[in-house]
N, CA, C and O atoms as CSV, one atom per row, in Angstrom:
chain,resi,resn,atom,element,x,y,z
A,1,MET,N,N,-20.651,111.011,143.093
A,1,MET,CA,C,-21.335,111.741,144.084
A,1,MET,C,C,-21.452,112.922,144.259
A,1,MET,O,O,-20.368,113.334,143.845
A,2,GLU,N,N,-22.086,113.898,144.631
A,2,GLU,CA,C,-21.827,114.896,145.059
A,2,GLU,C,C,-20.782,115.090,146.397
A,2,GLU,O,O,-19.748,115.742,146.547
A,3,LEU,N,N,-21.341,114.458,147.031
A,3,LEU,CA,C,-20.886,114.224,148.742
A,3,LEU,C,C,-19.411,114.017,148.496
A,3,LEU,O,O,-18.602,114.263,149.391
A,4,ASN,N,N,-19.090,113.636,147.483
A,4,ASN,CA,C,-17.150,112.825,147.682
A,4,ASN,C,C,-16.421,113.771,146.743
A,4,ASN,O,O,-15.191,113.777,146.692
A,5,ALA,N,N,-17.468,114.880,145.715
A,5,ALA,CA,C,-16.379,115.737,145.305
A,5,ALA,C,C,-16.545,117.076,146.103
A,5,ALA,O,O,-15.959,118.122,145.822
A,6,ALA,N,N,-17.263,116.931,146.950
A,6,ALA,CA,C,-17.466,118.412,147.511
A,6,ALA,C,C,-16.656,118.689,148.782
A,6,ALA,O,O,-16.630,117.875,149.704
A,7,PRO,N,N,-16.055,119.746,148.811
A,7,PRO,CA,C,-14.817,120.416,149.644
A,7,PRO,C,C,-15.549,120.410,150.748
A,7,PRO,O,O,-15.200,119.594,151.602
A,8,THR,N,N,-16.925,121.423,151.098
A,8,THR,CA,C,-17.263,121.178,152.868
A,8,THR,C,C,-18.482,120.838,152.194
A,8,THR,O,O,-18.932,120.926,151.052
A,9,LEU,N,N,-19.016,120.228,153.814
A,9,LEU,CA,C,-21.016,120.270,153.585
A,9,LEU,C,C,-21.812,121.080,152.987
A,9,LEU,O,O,-22.794,120.776,152.311
A,10,ALA,N,N,-21.231,122.576,153.324
A,10,ALA,CA,C,-22.035,123.648,152.877
A,10,ALA,C,C,-22.072,123.927,150.940
A,10,ALA,O,O,-22.669,124.825,150.348
A,11,ASP,N,N,-21.468,123.139,150.518
A,11,ASP,CA,C,-20.915,122.664,148.723
A,11,ASP,C,C,-22.271,122.170,148.386
A,11,ASP,O,O,-22.851,122.456,147.338
A,12,ILE,N,N,-22.857,121.245,149.536
A,12,ILE,CA,C,-23.885,120.449,148.629
A,12,ILE,C,C,-25.074,121.079,148.788
A,12,ILE,O,O,-25.398,121.736,149.778
A,13,SER,N,N,-25.892,120.834,147.573
A,13,SER,CA,C,-27.075,121.243,147.559
A,13,SER,C,C,-28.440,120.911,148.517
A,13,SER,O,O,-28.841,119.809,148.891
A,14,HIS,N,N,-28.793,121.749,148.681
A,14,HIS,CA,C,-30.304,121.938,149.811
A,14,HIS,C,C,-31.137,121.834,149.690
A,14,HIS,O,O,-31.996,121.754,150.567
A,15,LEU,N,N,-31.346,121.764,148.011
A,15,LEU,CA,C,-32.349,121.233,146.939
A,15,LEU,C,C,-32.678,120.132,146.518
A,15,LEU,O,O,-31.665,119.610,146.054
A,16,PRO,N,N,-33.935,119.172,146.372
A,16,PRO,CA,C,-33.742,118.330,145.263
A,16,PRO,C,C,-32.955,118.146,144.049
A,16,PRO,O,O,-32.715,119.068,143.270
A,17,PRO,N,N,-32.571,116.985,143.902
A,17,PRO,CA,C,-31.607,116.364,144.732
A,17,PRO,C,C,-30.535,116.898,144.569
A,17,PRO,O,O,-30.195,117.580,143.602
A,18,PRO,N,N,-29.672,116.514,145.888
A,18,PRO,CA,C,-30.130,115.735,146.928
A,18,PRO,C,C,-30.655,116.281,148.124
A,18,PRO,O,O,-30.698,115.618,149.160
A,19,ARG,N,N,-30.953,117.146,148.066
A,19,ARG,CA,C,-31.514,117.615,149.428
A,19,ARG,C,C,-30.868,117.372,151.008
A,19,ARG,O,O,-31.468,117.057,152.036
A,20,CYS,N,N,-29.753,117.579,150.839
A,20,CYS,CA,C,-29.224,117.317,151.952
A,20,CYS,C,C,-29.416,118.052,153.605
A,20,CYS,O,O,-29.517,119.277,153.528
A,21,HIS,N,N,-29.469,117.589,154.817
A,21,HIS,CA,C,-30.215,118.122,155.261
A,21,HIS,C,C,-30.105,117.879,156.926
A,21,HIS,O,O,-29.703,116.719,157.026
A,22,GLU,N,N,-30.226,118.269,157.871
A,22,GLU,CA,C,-29.727,117.929,159.420
A,22,GLU,C,C,-30.980,117.179,159.974
A,22,GLU,O,O,-31.997,117.835,159.748
A,23,LEU,N,N,-31.203,116.090,160.583
A,23,LEU,CA,C,-32.319,115.578,161.299
A,23,LEU,C,C,-32.322,115.386,162.551
A,23,LEU,O,O,-31.302,114.956,163.088
A,24,THR,N,N,-33.642,115.704,163.403
A,24,THR,CA,C,-34.023,115.943,164.279
A,24,THR,C,C,-34.538,114.524,165.377
A,24,THR,O,O,-34.301,113.317,165.317
A,25,GLY,N,N,-35.247,115.283,166.238
A,25,GLY,CA,C,-35.625,113.619,167.227
A,25,GLY,C,C,-34.905,112.937,167.845
A,25,GLY,O,O,-34.613,113.274,168.992
A,26,ASN,N,N,-34.340,111.642,167.225
A,26,ASN,CA,C,-34.228,111.011,167.891
A,26,ASN,C,C,-32.870,110.407,166.925
A,26,ASN,O,O,-32.168,109.413,167.107
A,27,ARG,N,N,-32.846,111.195,166.110
A,27,ARG,CA,C,-31.488,111.602,164.899
A,27,ARG,C,C,-30.711,112.682,164.670
A,27,ARG,O,O,-29.961,112.994,163.745
A,28,ALA,N,N,-31.141,113.372,166.037
A,28,ALA,CA,C,-30.508,114.349,165.879
A,28,ALA,C,C,-29.177,114.238,166.083
A,28,ALA,O,O,-28.703,113.355,166.798
A,29,GLY,N,N,-28.436,115.171,165.437
A,29,GLY,CA,C,-26.590,114.880,165.028
A,29,GLY,C,C,-26.171,114.282,163.946
A,29,GLY,O,O,-25.072,114.344,163.395
A,30,GLN,N,N,-27.340,113.562,163.613
A,30,GLN,CA,C,-27.196,112.788,162.201
A,30,GLN,C,C,-27.764,113.896,160.606
A,30,GLN,O,O,-28.400,114.949,160.577
A,31,LEU,N,N,-27.243,113.144,159.600
A,31,LEU,CA,C,-27.319,114.064,158.321
A,31,LEU,C,C,-28.223,112.980,157.182
A,31,LEU,O,O,-28.397,111.767,157.292
A,32,SER,N,N,-28.616,113.756,156.277
A,32,SER,CA,C,-28.930,112.871,155.327
A,32,SER,C,C,-29.324,113.520,154.243
A,32,SER,O,O,-29.979,114.560,154.314
A,33,VAL,N,N,-28.910,112.890,152.972
A,33,VAL,CA,C,-29.075,112.907,151.486
A,33,VAL,C,C,-30.194,112.212,150.977
A,33,VAL,O,O,-30.318,111.064,151.404
A,34,ASP,N,N,-31.148,112.662,150.072
A,34,ASP,CA,C,-32.112,111.763,149.503
A,34,ASP,C,C,-31.666,110.767,148.607
A,34,ASP,O,O,-31.234,111.033,147.486
A,35,LEU,N,N,-31.720,110.091,148.881
A,35,LEU,CA,C,-31.442,108.792,147.454
A,35,LEU,C,C,-32.898,108.022,146.681
A,35,LEU,O,O,-33.887,108.490,147.245
A,36,GLU,N,N,-33.154,107.398,146.009
A,36,GLU,CA,C,-34.234,107.077,145.079
A,36,GLU,C,C,-35.576,106.767,146.858
A,36,GLU,O,O,-35.428,106.194,147.938
A,37,HIS,N,N,-36.421,107.338,146.366
A,37,HIS,CA,C,-37.634,106.966,147.593
A,37,HIS,C,C,-38.022,106.094,147.783
A,37,HIS,O,O,-38.528,105.466,146.853
A,38,PRO,N,N,-38.004,105.515,149.201
A,38,PRO,CA,C,-37.953,105.857,150.218
A,38,PRO,C,C,-36.854,106.190,150.875
A,38,PRO,O,O,-36.900,106.683,152.002
A,39,TYR,N,N,-35.664,105.934,150.181
A,39,TYR,CA,C,-34.144,105.056,151.173
A,39,TYR,C,C,-33.411,107.255,151.061
A,39,TYR,O,O,-33.647,108.110,150.207
A,40,ARG,N,N,-32.613,107.316,152.268
A,40,ARG,CA,C,-31.729,108.321,152.576
A,40,ARG,C,C,-30.520,107.572,152.929
A,40,ARG,O,O,-30.583,106.441,153.412
A,41,LEU,N,N,-29.198,108.309,152.649
A,41,LEU,CA,C,-28.074,108.206,153.549
A,41,LEU,C,C,-27.965,109.194,154.046
A,41,LEU,O,O,-28.128,110.364,153.701
A,42,LEU,N,N,-27.436,108.303,155.604
A,42,LEU,CA,C,-27.697,108.649,156.787
A,42,LEU,C,C,-26.381,109.035,157.071
A,42,LEU,O,O,-25.711,108.184,156.486
A,43,PHE,N,N,-25.400,110.028,157.773
A,43,PHE,CA,C,-24.366,109.894,157.653
A,43,PHE,C,C,-24.010,111.244,159.160
A,43,PHE,O,O,-24.775,112.182,159.385
A,44,ILE,N,N,-22.891,111.008,159.853
A,44,ILE,CA,C,-22.679,112.069,160.603
A,44,ILE,C,C,-21.561,112.886,160.564
A,44,ILE,O,O,-20.786,112.570,159.661
A,45,VAL,N,N,-21.197,113.887,161.278
A,45,VAL,CA,C,-19.394,114.908,160.702
A,45,VAL,C,C,-18.570,113.989,161.276
A,45,VAL,O,O,-18.842,113.524,162.383
A,46,ALA,N,N,-17.217,113.539,160.434
A,46,ALA,CA,C,-16.162,112.634,160.969
A,46,ALA,C,C,-14.985,113.646,161.969
A,46,ALA,O,O,-14.412,113.318,163.008
A,47,ASN,N,N,-14.895,115.138,161.090
A,47,ASN,CA,C,-13.915,115.743,161.843
A,47,ASN,C,C,-14.591,116.431,163.002
A,47,ASN,O,O,-15.723,116.912,163.060
A,48,GLY,N,N,-13.633,116.368,163.917
A,48,GLY,CA,C,-14.022,116.944,165.433
A,48,GLY,C,C,-13.080,118.130,165.538
A,48,GLY,O,O,-12.235,118.267,164.652
A,49,PRO,N,N,-13.135,118.861,166.380
A,49,PRO,CA,C,-14.414,118.924,167.252
A,49,PRO,C,C,-15.635,119.683,166.437
A,49,PRO,O,O,-15.413,120.818,166.015
A,50,LEU,N,N,-17.002,119.031,166.195
A,50,LEU,CA,C,-18.000,119.381,165.870
A,50,LEU,C,C,-17.783,120.698,165.538
A,50,LEU,O,O,-17.305,121.404,166.425
A,51,PRO,N,N,-18.090,121.336,164.167
A,51,PRO,CA,C,-17.799,122.442,163.847
A,51,PRO,C,C,-18.930,123.454,164.201
A,51,PRO,O,O,-19.573,123.520,163.153
A,52,GLU,N,N,-19.519,124.274,165.107
A,52,GLU,CA,C,-20.915,124.703,165.523
A,52,GLU,C,C,-20.872,126.233,165.059
A,52,GLU,O,O,-19.804,126.843,165.051
A,53,ARG,N,N,-21.596,126.589,164.828
A,53,ARG,CA,C,-22.267,128.283,164.402
A,53,ARG,C,C,-22.546,129.147,165.477
A,53,ARG,O,O,-23.761,129.296,165.615
A,54,GLY,N,N,-21.853,129.780,166.302
A,54,GLY,CA,C,-21.730,130.195,167.115
A,54,GLY,C,C,-23.302,130.082,168.035
A,54,GLY,O,O,-24.212,130.894,168.203
A,55,GLY,N,N,-23.039,128.377,168.595
A,55,GLY,CA,C,-23.844,127.827,169.598
A,55,GLY,C,C,-25.820,127.531,168.861
A,55,GLY,O,O,-26.843,127.191,169.455
A,56,VAL,N,N,-25.560,127.874,167.374
A,56,VAL,CA,C,-26.949,127.674,166.786
A,56,VAL,C,C,-27.332,126.798,165.607
A,56,VAL,O,O,-28.105,127.020,164.676
A,57,GLY,N,N,-26.556,125.705,165.908
A,57,GLY,CA,C,-26.418,124.810,164.973
A,57,GLY,C,C,-24.821,124.348,163.932
A,57,GLY,O,O,-23.702,124.846,164.061
A,58,LEU,N,N,-25.081,123.706,163.353
A,58,LEU,CA,C,-23.642,123.490,162.399
A,58,LEU,C,C,-23.126,123.913,161.627
A,58,LEU,O,O,-23.853,124.280,160.704
A,59,ASP,N,N,-21.776,124.132,161.461
A,59,ASP,CA,C,-21.210,124.956,160.887
A,59,ASP,C,C,-20.880,124.589,159.486
A,59,ASP,O,O,-19.702,124.592,159.129
A,60,TRP,N,N,-21.952,124.234,158.571
A,60,TRP,CA,C,-21.637,123.414,156.950
A,60,TRP,C,C,-20.428,123.727,156.598
A,60,TRP,O,O,-19.659,122.792,156.375
A,61,GLU,N,N,-19.901,125.239,156.441
A,61,GLU,CA,C,-18.584,125.463,155.697
A,61,GLU,C,C,-17.450,124.780,156.442
A,61,GLU,O,O,-16.425,124.724,155.764
A,62,ASP,N,N,-17.356,124.248,157.648
A,62,ASP,CA,C,-16.381,123.385,158.542
A,62,ASP,C,C,-16.370,121.905,158.545
A,62,ASP,O,O,-15.593,121.230,159.219
A,63,VAL,N,N,-17.398,121.381,157.647
A,63,VAL,CA,C,-17.302,120.290,157.978
A,63,VAL,C,C,-17.070,119.759,156.386
A,63,VAL,O,O,-17.728,119.868,155.351
A,64,THR,N,N,-15.481,118.977,156.832
A,64,THR,CA,C,-14.908,118.221,155.524
A,64,THR,C,C,-14.465,116.913,155.636
A,64,THR,O,O,-13.424,116.456,155.163
A,65,GLU,N,N,-15.607,116.127,156.517
A,65,GLU,CA,C,-15.209,114.907,156.690
A,65,GLU,C,C,-16.518,114.345,156.694
A,65,GLU,O,O,-17.494,115.094,156.671
A,66,ILE,N,N,-16.654,113.013,156.722
A,66,ILE,CA,C,-18.553,112.413,157.011
A,66,ILE,C,C,-18.230,111.122,157.100
A,66,ILE,O,O,-17.496,110.493,156.338
A,67,GLU,N,N,-18.851,110.703,158.141
A,67,GLU,CA,C,-19.072,109.045,157.945
A,67,GLU,C,C,-20.341,108.867,157.837
A,67,GLU,O,O,-21.205,109.577,158.353
A,68,ILE,N,N,-20.557,107.639,156.968
A,68,ILE,CA,C,-21.655,107.293,156.337
A,68,ILE,C,C,-21.896,106.118,157.472
A,68,ILE,O,O,-21.123,105.270,157.919
A,69,ILE,N,N,-23.452,106.445,157.792
A,69,ILE,CA,C,-23.343,105.001,158.858
A,69,ILE,C,C,-24.772,103.980,158.382
A,69,ILE,O,O,-25.041,102.852,158.794
A,70,ALA,N,N,-25.449,104.736,157.491
A,70,ALA,CA,C,-26.640,103.882,156.896
A,70,ALA,C,C,-27.638,104.437,155.720
A,70,ALA,O,O,-28.100,105.548,155.460
A,71,ILE,N,N,-27.747,103.174,155.153
A,71,ILE,CA,C,-28.939,104.213,154.190
A,71,ILE,C,C,-30.322,103.348,154.691
A,71,ILE,O,O,-30.238,102.160,155.001
A,72,ALA,N,N,-31.428,103.999,154.723
A,72,ALA,CA,C,-32.881,103.820,155.212
A,72,ALA,C,C,-33.626,104.394,154.984
A,72,ALA,O,O,-33.391,105.547,154.623
A,73,ASP,N,N,-35.053,103.875,155.073
A,73,ASP,CA,C,-36.156,104.384,155.051
A,73,ASP,C,C,-36.471,104.983,156.223
A,73,ASP,O,O,-36.609,104.218,157.177
A,74,THR,N,N,-36.668,106.469,156.470
A,74,THR,CA,C,-36.688,107.171,157.879
A,74,THR,C,C,-38.101,107.629,158.123
A,74,THR,O,O,-38.593,108.070,159.161
A,75,HIS,N,N,-38.559,107.462,157.131
A,75,HIS,CA,C,-40.015,108.060,157.030
A,75,HIS,C,C,-41.134,107.194,157.613
A,75,HIS,O,O,-42.300,107.584,157.577
């Protein structure tokens, strides 16, 4: 899978597939990758401290470890 091969999260496509993106609302702090519809692979950043980009969000270039937390239908 692309997640296993990528050195950082910035190396993952943001377009389909796999459309890697940050979630909002009650899933803020989580990210997801589209799987077979309607399922998504949900994960969090595992390397700490949380790499931020000047207070405006996650610095994807500094994310080198993730923790998979679920496969779910978030729709």
